N, C-alpha and C positions, 0 to 999 in steps of 0.2 A: 254692718249697722243694723240696728233693730228696725227702724223705720226710716223712710226717706227724710232728708232734711227739708224743713219748710223754707219757702222763699224768703220769709222774714229773717230767719236765722242766717241764711246765705247772704242776704243783703247787709245785715248787720256786721257779719264777719268781713265782707269786702270793704264796706265803708270804714270800719274801724282800722283795718290794716292799711288802707290807702291814707287815711287821715294821720295815723301814727307815723307812717313813713314820711309823709310830706312835712309834717310839723317838726319831726326830729331832724330831717335834712335841713330845713329852713333855720332851725335853731343853731345847728352846727355851722352853717355857712354865715349866718349873721353874727355868731360869736367870733368868727375870724376877723371881722371888720374892726373893732368891736362896736356893737350897737346895742342899745337898750331893747331893741326889737327882738333880740335873741331871747330875752326873758319872757316877752309876750308870746313868742312862738313856743317856747318850752312850756309855758302855762297852757297853751292851746293843745298840747299833747294829752293833758289829763282827761278831758272829756272822751276822747277816743279810746283811751286806756280803760276808763270806766265802762264804756260801751262794750268792749270785747269781754270784760269780766262778767258783765250782766248777761251777755249773749251766751257765753260758755256755761254759766251757772244754769241758765234756762235750758240749754241743751242737755246738760247732765241730769237735771231734775226730771225732764220729760223723756229720758231714755234715748235721746238722739245720738249720744256718744257713749262709748264704753264697750265692754265685752258683750258679745252676742249671748243671748239667753238661749240655752239649749233645752229642749224638751226632755225631762228625765224619763219619760215613758210611763207605762202603767205601774201602779203600785204593786209590788210583788211580795207583800207581807203575808 
C-alpha cells in the first residue's frame, strides 16, 4: 500500500460488510417464511452497498489501494 488506511475508511469497510451480510441473511431467512419483511430487509441492503462503493472510490482516488508507486530513480537522459 502507498499509505496507511485511515480509520474512517476502515470503519466504513467494516460497517458496510457487516451491514450487507446481516441484511442479506435476514432477507433470505425472511423470504423462506414468506414475509413482506424480506423486501424491507432486501431494501435495507442498498445503503450498505452504496457505502462500500463510496468508500472504495475514495480509497482509489486518494491512493489508498492499488499498485505501489516505485521511484523511477534519477533521470538518465
